C-alpha positions in Angstrom: 55.4 8.5 -20.0 54.1 7.1 -16.7 50.7 8.7 -17.1 50.4 7.4 -20.7 51.5 3.9 -19.6 49.0 3.9 -16.7 46.2 4.8 -19.2 47.2 2.1 -21.6 47.3 -0.5 -18.8 43.8 0.4 -17.5 41.9 1.8 -20.5 39.9 -1.4 -21.3 38.7 -1.6 -17.7 37.8 2.1 -17.8 35.7 1.6 -20.9 34.1 -1.6 -19.6 33.1 0.2 -16.4 31.8 3.2 -18.2 29.8 1.1 -20.6 28.2 -1.1 -18.0 27.2 1.7 -15.6 25.9 3.8 -18.5 23.7 1.1 -19.7 22.5 0.2 -16.2 21.8 3.8 -15.3 20.0 4.5 -18.5 17.8 1.4 -18.0 16.8 2.5 -14.5 15.6 5.9 -15.9 13.8 4.4 -18.9 11.7 1.9 -16.8 10.4 4.7 -14.5 7.0 5.0 -16.2 6.4 1.3 -15.7 7.4 1.5 -12.1 5.2 4.5 -11.6 2.2 2.6 -13.0 2.8 -0.2 -10.5 3.1 2.0 -7.4 -0.7 2.2 -6.8 -0.8 -1.6 -6.7 1.5 -1.8 -3.7 -0.7 -2.5 -0.6 -0.6 0.2 2.1 -1.1 -2.3 5.0 1.7 -3.3 7.3 1.5 -7.0 6.4 4.5 -8.7 4.9 7.1 -8.1 7.6 10.4 -6.5 6.8 10.3 -7.3 3.1 6.9 -5.8 2.8 8.0 -2.7 4.6 11.0 -2.3 2.3 8.7 -2.6 -0.8 6.3 0.0 0.6 9.2 2.3 1.3 10.5 2.0 -2.3 7.0 2.5 -3.7 6.6 5.6 -1.6 9.9 7.0 -2.7 9.1 6.1 -6.3 6.1 8.5 -6.4 8.7 11.2 -7.1 11.5 10.8 -9.7 14.2 12.0 -7.4 13.2 9.5 -4.7 13.0 6.7 -7.3 16.5 7.4 -8.6 17.9 7.4 -5.2 16.1 4.2 -4.1 16.7 2.2 -7.2 20.0 3.5 -8.5 22.2 5.1 -5.8 21.0 3.0 -2.9 20.6 -0.3 -4.7 22.3 -0.8 -8.1 25.3 1.4 -7.4 26.1 -0.4 -4.2 26.9 -3.6 -6.1 28.1 -2.3 -9.4 30.2 0.6 -8.2 32.0 -1.5 -5.7 33.0 -4.0 -8.4 34.0 -1.2 -10.8 36.1 0.6 -8.2 38.0 -2.6 -7.3 38.4 -3.4 -11.0 40.0 -0.1 -11.8 42.4 -0.5 -8.8 43.7 -3.9 -9.9 46.9 -4.4 -11.9 50.1 -2.5 -11.5 53.8 -3.3 -11.5 53.5 -6.7 -9.9 50.9 -8.0 -12.4 52.9 -6.9 -15.4 55.2 -10.0 -15.2 58.9 -10.0 -15.0 59.6 -8.4 -18.4 57.1 -5.5 -17.9 58.2 -4.9 -14.4 61.9 -4.8 -15.3 61.1 -2.3 -18.1 59.1 -0.1 -15.8 61.7 -0.2 -13.0 64.4 0.8 -15.6 62.7 4.2 -16.0 64.3 7.1 -14.0 61.6 7.2 -11.4 61.2 5.9 -7.9 58.8 3.2 -6.9 56.9 5.8 -4.8 56.3 7.7 -8.0 55.2 4.6 -9.8 52.5 4.0 -7.2 51.5 7.6 -7.0 51.0 8.0 -10.7 49.2 4.7 -11.0 46.9 5.6 -8.1 46.3 9.2 -9.4 45.5 7.9 -12.9 43.1 5.3 -11.6 41.4 7.8 -9.3 41.0 10.2 -12.2 39.3 7.5 -14.2 37.1 6.6 -11.2 36.0 10.2 -10.9 35.3 10.5 -14.6 33.1 7.4 -14.6 31.3 8.6 -11.5 30.6 12.1 -13.0 29.7 10.7 -16.4 27.2 8.2 -15.1 25.6 10.6 -12.6 25.3 13.5 -15.2 23.7 11.0 -17.5 20.6 11.1 -15.3 19.6 14.8 -16.0 20.3 14.1 -19.7 18.1 11.0 -20.0 15.4 12.1 -17.6 13.4 14.2 -20.1 13.0 11.1 -22.3 10.5 9.9 -19.7 9.0 13.3 -19.0 11.0 13.9 -15.8 13.7 16.3 -14.6 16.7 15.6 -12.4 18.9 18.4 -11.0 22.5 18.6 -12.1 23.5 19.6 -8.5 22.0 16.4 -7.2 23.9 14.4 -9.8 27.2 16.0 -9.0 26.7 15.6 -5.2 25.9 11.9 -5.6 28.9 11.5 -8.0 31.2 12.9 -5.3 29.8 10.5 -2.7 30.2 7.6 -5.1 33.8 8.7 -5.8 34.8 9.1 -2.1 33.4 5.7 -1.1 34.6 3.9 -4.3 38.1 5.2 -3.7 38.2 3.0 -0.6 37.7 -0.2 -2.6 40.0 1.1 -5.4 42.8 1.7 -2.8 42.2 -1.7 -1.3 42.6 -3.3 -4.7 45.7 -1.3 -5.3 47.2 -2.6 -2.1 46.3 -6.2 -2.8 47.8 -5.8 -6.3 51.2 -5.2 -4.7 51.0 -8.7 -3.2 49.5 -10.8 -6.0 50.8 -11.1 -9.6 47.4 -11.4 -11.3 44.5 -8.9 -11.4 41.8 -11.4 -10.4 42.7 -12.2 -6.8 42.8 -8.5 -5.7 39.5 -8.0 -7.4 37.8 -11.0 -5.7 39.3 -10.2 -2.3 38.2 -6.6 -2.5 34.7 -7.6 -3.5 34.6 -10.2 -0.7 35.7 -7.5 1.8 32.8 -5.4 0.5 30.4 -8.3 1.0 31.6 -8.8 4.6 31.1 -5.1 5.3 27.6 -5.3 3.9 26.8 -8.4 6.0 28.1 -6.6 9.1 25.9 -3.6 8.3 22.9 -5.9 8.0 23.6 -7.7 11.3 24.6 -4.5 13.2 22.0 -2.0 12.0 23.4 0.7 14.2 26.4 0.8 11.9 24.4 1.6 8.7 24.5 5.4 9.0 28.3 5.3 9.4 29.1 2.7 6.7 31.0 3.3 3.5 27.9 2.2 1.7 25.9 5.0 3.3 28.4 7.4 1.9 28.3 5.7 -1.5 24.5 6.0 -1.8 24.5 9.7 -0.6 21.9 8.8 2.0 22.6 12.0 4.1 22.5 14.2 1.0 19.2 12.8 -0.2 17.5 13.2 3.1 19.0 16.5 4.2 20.5 18.2 1.1 24.0 18.4 2.8 27.0 16.4 1.7 28.2 13.8 4.3 31.5 15.5 4.9 32.5 13.4 7.8 31.9 10.2 5.8 33.7 11.6 2.7 36.7 12.7 4.8 36.8 9.4 6.6 36.7 7.5 3.3 39.6 9.8 2.0 41.6 9.0 5.1 41.1 5.3 4.7 42.0 5.4 1.0 45.2 7.4 1.7 46.2 4.9 4.4 45.7 2.0 2.1 47.7 3.6 -0.7 50.5 4.4 1.7 50.7 0.8 2.7 50.7 -0.2 -0.9 53.7 2.1 -1.5 55.6 0.6 1.4 54.7 -2.9 0.3 55.9 -2.3 -3.3 59.1 -0.7 -2.0 60.0 -3.9 -0.1 59.4 -6.3 -3.1 62.3 -7.8 -4.8 61.9 -7.9 -8.7 
């Protein structure tokens, strides 16, 4: 009953997230031939400052399909889109259902801890499905442009996306126990991500340890090994946020 209700409450967000990321990922793959044709036009000199250096780095990575996918999709597009999708799937819940829906749910023979646990588990399952589906789309679509992308790379990046995205999902879940609408938790979670991104830009030494480095699979791309420390740290933060959400919901008076 609870699992089905959680699915009904979040299914439109799940399908929107899946559709948007599928279209975006497919588009990135399909424009690769055009990008490859432009790579020789990028000047090899050091002129242009930091922006020029970034463009040359992307051009160099784009000479190979795996490098292009990482630079354009996992490091760039995913950083923005996946953060929003993760927070979107985490919004809602008992508080946002309004008095009638909340009273009906609370009348069920389950504890509030179970309500939060099932809601979080269902949302995380949806998040994992979206991550795997979008990542596995890459080796399926790649042959259309005459390229190949390893399934193992897709699964590894999906796990990195899921672990990092779970942090913003859990933050949105926590915020949803304080606000009675789905939009403020979403906006605050996205704002928090923007602040983290700004701190990463200002304090460059933090970049290898940031949640976005885990999300992009930077370590895996460069070394072939999963960033287990970052994944476990993300899991720990997510668990802590969900625990606080449980405590916060238990204290609310409906």
